[in-house]
C-alpha positions in Angstrom: 7.0 16.2 -4.2 5.0 19.0 -2.8 6.1 22.6 -3.0 4.7 25.4 -0.9 5.0 29.1 -1.8 3.7 32.2 0.0 2.9 35.2 -2.1 2.1 38.8 -1.2 0.2 40.6 -3.9 0.0 44.4 -4.0 -2.2 46.7 -6.0 -5.9 46.8 -6.6 -6.5 43.3 -5.3 -9.3 43.6 -2.8 -12.9 44.0 -3.8 -12.3 42.6 -7.3 -12.9 38.9 -6.6 -9.1 38.2 -6.4 -9.4 35.6 -3.6 -12.3 33.8 -5.2 -10.6 33.8 -8.6 -7.4 32.6 -7.1 -9.2 29.8 -5.3 -10.9 28.7 -8.6 -7.6 28.7 -10.4 -5.8 26.9 -7.6 -8.5 24.2 -7.4 -8.2 23.7 -11.2 -4.5 23.2 -10.8 -4.8 20.8 -7.9 -3.3 23.2 -5.4 -4.2 23.4 -1.7 -3.7 26.4 0.5 -5.5 29.7 1.1 -5.9 33.3 0.0 -6.7 36.1 2.5 -7.0 39.8 2.5 -4.5 41.7 4.7 -5.4 44.9 6.6 -2.9 46.9 4.5 -4.8 46.2 1.2 -2.6 43.3 0.0 -3.7 39.7 -0.6 -1.6 36.8 0.9 -1.7 33.4 -0.9 -0.3 30.1 0.3 -0.1 27.6 -2.5 1.0 23.9 -2.0 1.2 21.3 -4.7 3.3 20.0 -7.5 6.1 22.5 -8.4 4.8 23.1 -12.0 1.2 23.8 -10.7 2.4 26.2 -8.0 4.6 28.0 -10.5 1.6 28.3 -12.9 -0.5 29.8 -10.1 2.3 32.3 -9.1 2.5 33.3 -12.8 -1.3 33.8 -12.8 -1.1 36.0 -9.6 1.0 38.5 -11.6 -2.1 39.4 -13.6 -5.0 38.1 -11.5 -8.7 38.4 -12.5 -10.0 41.0 -15.0 -10.9 43.7 -12.4 -7.5 43.5 -10.6 -4.5 45.8 -11.1 -1.5 43.9 -9.8 1.5 46.1 -9.0 3.8 43.6 -7.5 4.0 40.0 -6.3 6.6 38.9 -3.7 6.9 35.1 -3.5 9.0 33.1 -1.1 9.3 29.5 -0.2 7.0 28.5 2.7 8.9 26.0 4.7 7.7 24.2 7.9 4.0 24.9 7.1 1.2 22.5 7.7 -0.1 21.6 4.2 -3.8 22.5 4.2 -6.6 20.3 2.8 -8.3 22.0 0.0 -8.1 25.7 -0.9 -9.8 28.3 1.3 -10.5 32.0 1.2 -10.6 34.1 4.4 
């Protein structure tokens, strides 16, 4: 069964390879979706895959890559979304 979660990550998360690191982690976990910068400085992540894998990625988002300083992560179920093929950054 596929689970999809949408997360908004606040803090120092742009310009620190957050999206690229998230994509690498997601691909390693077999997750599809995307990570994109938002104009307000946050990063938005859509993660779809097995529940355990999505939960592991959401846990990782709370820390992020070495250069990031995550202040908060808000995660909600993403229902009625088209499940993407692969994991993209944008």
